[in-house]
C-alpha positions in Angstrom: 65.7 -55.8 22.5 69.0 -57.2 24.0 66.8 -59.2 26.7 64.8 -60.8 24.0 67.7 -61.8 21.8 69.2 -63.5 24.8 66.3 -66.0 24.6 66.2 -66.5 20.7 65.9 -69.4 18.8 67.0 -67.8 15.5 70.6 -68.3 16.2 73.4 -66.0 17.4 75.2 -63.0 15.8 76.9 -59.9 16.6 75.4 -57.2 18.7 76.9 -53.7 18.1 75.6 -50.2 19.1 75.7 -47.4 16.5 76.0 -44.1 18.4 73.7 -41.3 17.3 76.7 -39.1 17.1 79.1 -41.4 15.2 80.1 -42.3 11.8 81.2 -45.8 10.4 82.2 -47.2 7.3 80.1 -50.1 5.9 83.1 -52.4 6.3 82.6 -52.3 10.1 79.5 -54.4 9.6 81.7 -57.1 7.8 84.1 -56.8 10.5 81.5 -57.2 13.3 80.6 -60.7 12.0 84.1 -61.8 13.0 83.4 -61.6 16.6 83.5 -64.8 18.8 82.9 -63.2 22.3 84.0 -59.5 22.4 85.7 -57.5 19.7 86.9 -54.1 19.1 88.2 -51.6 16.6 89.7 -47.9 17.2 87.5 -45.1 17.4 88.4 -41.7 15.6 88.0 -38.2 17.1 89.0 -39.3 20.7 92.0 -39.4 22.9 95.1 -37.1 22.5 96.1 -38.6 19.2 92.7 -38.5 17.7 92.3 -42.2 18.1 91.2 -44.3 21.1 91.4 -48.1 21.3 93.7 -51.0 21.0 97.3 -50.7 19.4 98.7 -53.8 17.8 102.4 -54.5 16.6 102.1 -54.3 12.8 104.4 -57.5 12.3 103.3 -59.8 15.0 99.8 -58.4 15.4 100.2 -58.7 19.2 98.5 -56.5 21.6 100.9 -53.7 22.6 98.7 -51.2 24.6 95.5 -48.8 24.7 95.6 -45.7 22.9 94.0 -43.3 25.4 94.4 -40.1 27.2 97.1 -40.2 29.9 94.7 -39.6 32.7 92.1 -42.2 31.5 92.4 -45.1 33.9 89.4 -47.3 32.7 90.6 -50.9 32.1 88.7 -50.9 28.8 89.0 -47.4 27.4 86.5 -47.8 24.7 83.7 -45.8 23.0 80.3 -47.2 22.8 80.7 -47.4 18.9 84.0 -49.2 19.2 82.9 -52.7 20.0 80.8 -55.8 19.3 79.9 -58.7 21.1 78.2 -62.1 20.3 74.7 -62.6 21.5 76.0 -65.8 22.9 77.2 -64.1 26.2 73.6 -63.8 27.2 72.8 -66.8 29.2 76.4 -68.0 29.3 78.1 -65.3 31.4 77.2 -65.2 35.0 78.6 -61.4 35.3 76.1 -60.4 32.6 72.6 -60.5 34.2 69.6 -58.8 32.8 67.2 -57.4 32.1 69.2 -54.4 32.8 72.5 -55.0 31.1 74.1 -51.5 31.1 75.5 -51.1 34.6 75.5 -47.3 35.0 72.9 -44.4 35.2 75.2 -41.7 33.8 76.6 -41.1 30.3 79.5 -43.6 29.5 79.6 -46.7 31.6 81.3 -48.7 28.5 84.2 -49.9 30.6 82.0 -51.1 33.3 79.7 -52.9 30.6 82.7 -54.6 29.1 83.8 -55.5 32.4 80.8 -57.8 32.7 81.6 -59.6 29.4 85.6 -60.1 29.7 87.6 -60.0 32.7 91.0 -59.1 31.3 92.4 -56.9 28.3 94.1 -60.0 26.8 90.5 -61.6 26.1 89.8 -58.7 23.7 89.5 -59.9 20.1 91.0 -57.5 17.6 88.7 -57.4 14.6 91.0 -55.2 12.6 94.5 -54.2 13.3 95.1 -50.5 13.6 92.3 -49.8 11.1 90.2 -46.8 10.7 86.6 -47.5 10.4 84.5 -45.5 13.0 84.5 -41.9 14.2 83.0 -40.3 17.4 81.1 -37.0 16.9 81.3 -37.0 13.0 78.5 -35.8 11.0 77.7 -37.8 7.8 78.2 -35.7 4.5 75.3 -33.6 3.3 74.8 -35.7 0.1 74.3 -38.8 2.2 71.4 -37.3 4.6 69.9 -34.7 2.3 66.8 -37.2 1.5 65.9 -37.5 4.8 63.1 -35.5 6.5 64.1 -32.7 9.0 63.0 -32.8 12.7 60.2 -30.3 11.7 58.8 -32.4 9.1 58.4 -35.5 11.4 
């Protein structure tokens, strides 16, 4: 699908991954449309403080640091469900070459993927400042999924 989008005549827009083990508020879809190249938001239920992602000064909105585990040395400590990028990066970015865009064969690989789109942390676009709109390994409430068929019914 991503490779097809790189050749679209329908215009460009945000591309984001919705993890099968995550939960997002509907606001995240509005936030995603703000992206120019590569944007992020914090992801809950990760890291030593319960949140992983960028931290910004509440007054100046300047990037301060990444909230991440002390032993985490990834240049972009992000979960798959905590970022969005513009479809315009396909065909305009020499580092992002398809049709195989995800650079690893093992679970994870987010930092490696992001490194193909942007080269340094300063290029990350904050799409919301210290917001809480997405959570890793968070089940949806029962009343939200009770109408869906079970695996046995499919």
